[in-house]
N, C-alpha and C positions, 0 to 999 in steps of 0.2 A: 628105156626112156618113158616116163609117164607124162602124157600130154593132156592138159585140161584146156578146152576151148573157153575163152573168156567172153564169148558172146559177140565178139566183133568180127567174126569170120576167120578164115584161115588163109587168106590171100597173102602172098609173100613177094617181096622184092629184095634185091641184094642188100643185106645188112639190116633188114627191117621186116619182121613178121608180126602177126597179130595173134599169136598163140602163146599162152603161158606154158613154160616148160620147167619140169622138175626132173633133174637128172638123177637117176637111181643111184649111181655111184657117189655123187656128191651128197645126196640125201643121207646115204648110209654113213659116210664119214662124219658129216655134221652131227647126225644123231648120236654117234658115239662120243663126240666131243661134248655135246650138251648133257649127256648122261653124266660125264665126269664133272662138268661144271656144277650140276645140281648137287652132286656129292660134296664137292669142295665148299659149296655154300651152306652145307649142313643138313640137306634134305635127302630123302630116299627116292631115287628115280624109279624104283619098282613099286612104290605104293600106288594104290588105285588111282588117285587123282593125278598122278604125275607119269603114269606108265607110258602114255602115248605122247606126253609133252615134248620130249626131245625130238621126235620125228615131226611133230607139228611145227615146232620152232625152226627146224631145219628147212622145211618147205616154206614157211613164212619168210625166212631170211632170203631165200632165193627169189621170192616174189618181190620183196622190198628192195632188192638190189638188181632187179632184172634190167635196169638201164645199161648195165655193162654189156648186155647182149644186143643192144640196139644201136643204130647209127642215125642220129638225128638229121644229118645231112641228107641221107636217103629218104627219110620221112618227108622232108620238104620237097625233094625232087619227085616223089611219087605222085604229087599233085601240083606241079608247077606249070603255069601257062602264061602266055603273053596277052597283055591287055593294056590299052592306052589309058591308064588311070594313075594320077600323080598326087592324090590327096592321102591324108593319113588313114591307115588301116589299124584299128585298135581292137585287141582282144583283151578284156580286162576281167579281173576277179577269177583267174584260173586257179582252181584248187591245187595246192602244192603239198606233197608229203615227201620228206626226205629224212636222212639220218646224218647227224653230226659225226664227222670222222674222228673226233677227239674222244667221245664217250660212247659212241654208237647208240645214242638216244635220239628220238625223233625231233624234228622241227617241222612245224606245220604252218601254213599260211596261204597266201595268194600271190600270184604274179600278174603284172600288167605289162603287156607287150604290144608295141606299136612299130610300124615301119611305113616309110613313104616310098611306094614303088617307083621303079624306073623302067617300066616295061614288063616286069615280071611279077606275077601274083602267085600265091600258094593257097591251098584250101585252108579255110579258117580253123578247122579241127586240127590241122597239121601243126599250127602254132602251139596248141595245147599239148600235142603229142611230143613236140620238141622239149617243152618244159618237163614233161614226165620222163623223157629219155635221159635227161641230165640229172633230174631230181632223184630218180630211183637208183642212186649210187651213194656211197659214203661221200659226204660233201661238206664244203664250207659255203655258207650263203653268198659270200662275196664272190667266190669262184663260180658258183652256179649262175649268178647274175651275168657275169662276163661271158660264160660259155654260151648261154642262150643268145646274147647279143651278137657274139662273133659268128655263131653258126648261121644266123639269119643274114648277117651282113655279107659273109663270104659266099653263101649259096645263092641268095636272091640278088645280091649286089644292088640294094635299094639306095635311095638318096639319103637315108638315115634310119637308124634303129634306136628305140628307147625301151629299156626294161627297168621296171621297179618291182622289187619283191619285199613284202611285209611278212614276217614270220615270228612265231612264238617258239622258243627253244626250250625243250624239256630239261636240258642240262642246266638251265638257269632257273627253271621252275621247280623241278623235283629235287635238285641237289645244289651244292655250291651256295650261291647267295640267296637262292629260293625267293626270287622276285616274281610273284605270281602273274603280274600284268605287264611285264616288260615285253615290248615288241621291237624287233630289229628291222630297220628299213635300209635296203641297199639299192643303188641305181647305177645304170651304165648306159651311155649314149654314144652314137656315132653320127657323123655327117650333119644333116640339117638340124638335128636336135641339139648338137653342140654349138653350131654356128649361129643359130637363130634363137634369140631369147623368146620371141613371139611363138615360135613353133613349140619350144619346150614348155612354155606356159600353157599353151593350148592342151598339150598332153597332160600336164599336171592337173589342169582344171577338169578334163574329161574323166580321169581316173577317180577324181573325188566327187563326181556328180552321179546322182541316181537318175538315170534316164527312163526307168521303167514306170 
């Protein structure tokens, strides 16, 4: 097992650790597959420029899909505490990197996540880590949006959750229709954000405002 510390420390809780792991057996198998893929594409995996590429890609793919090894629920629970606060908590412009499950090409963008607490708060960085936990898998943007919403709703049990994701999909930019500037927006709401037009409008206004 090759372990690379990502600089965030090595503390662990059940289902959630802060260490990037590359499994030697998995890396070896993936490397062999990528050597074959390069040959099928018409190149020589043994030439100087590509000799180490299959192994690099094998490690990269494990990093890009490391969300399968995390439990976003445990991420929230690792910093959950009680506080008498019932106003909106918004973490916006969370950088997002994922891979489309249809073509295994990246989609990149940002997520805006808000919730209205009902006695339970979580650390602000945990919201971003939940986004990463679900994003670092083969995904659909629509599913990703709902998974983030449901995880926060079921774990913190707030009065409402709002999630909006805006992303650029390489499967539309690099292939297919090749639309260079198309951005896909998805949203998912629960509780107060669904029932109250005013609350939802406040959220939409805040994610569109530059408060810096």
